[in-house]
C-alpha positions, 0 to 999 in steps of 0.5 A: 479606402478602408475595408470593412469586414462583414458581420458574419465573418466576425461572428465566425471568429467569435464562435471559433474562439468560443468553440476552441475555448470549450474544446480546450476545457474539455480536453483539461477535464478528460486529462484530469479524469484520466490521471485521477482514475488511470490504472497505474495511478491510485490515490492513497486510501487509509488502511483500516485497523487490522481486525486480527491484531492482538496486544503483546508479542507472539509467545510460546508455540505459536511464535515459531521463529519469532525475532526482533529486527532493528530498522535504521529508521529508529523502530524495531520490527518483530517478525517470524523469519520462517513463516509457515503456510497452512490452508490458505493462511500465512503465520507471519507473527508481525509484531509492532513492538510498544517502544515504537511510535509508528503504525505498521502494515505488512505485505507479503509478495511472491515475485512481484505479486502481492499475495497477502496484506494486513491492516494497520496495527498499532505499537504493542500489537501483533498480527499472528496470521494473514489470509493469503491469496495464492497457495505457498509451498514449503521452500518457496521464497517470499518477500515481506514488507513492513510499511511504517506510518506516522500516526494519524497522518499516514506519512511514510516513516520508511519500509523494512523488507526482507526475503524469507522462505516458507517453512514446512508446517 
């Protein structure tokens, strides 16, 4: 003789299946939200053009210790190798030479902390100074990173970095 299952048992199984499916979907939604907005996971936002960027390269008294440094990725970076800090401003003189085919963005670090950043500057432009979030003193070691981007797509074309020491004003 076959045993008949009660309709209430079948309903419980169906409800349990639906409940498990809803919980699984909610877990997936929360996991996606966590990954998207977690502190260590940031979405790339296209940087704005640097408002202080001007055409040309640093010259004269304002150039400081400006030098051009070739990068193995095929472009050349112009930079002040001994930048000066004065009243919250770091005089970096970061230049994107007109022969380059990439866009630049400069970041300055003290240890692991980023203390200054420019916006994007195009070939043929340079940024003389950048506001600095931390007070620096002469002789202090900093790391300068020049991020290169493929125009319009913002795909990375490499990073040029060098350590230097802040010069006395």
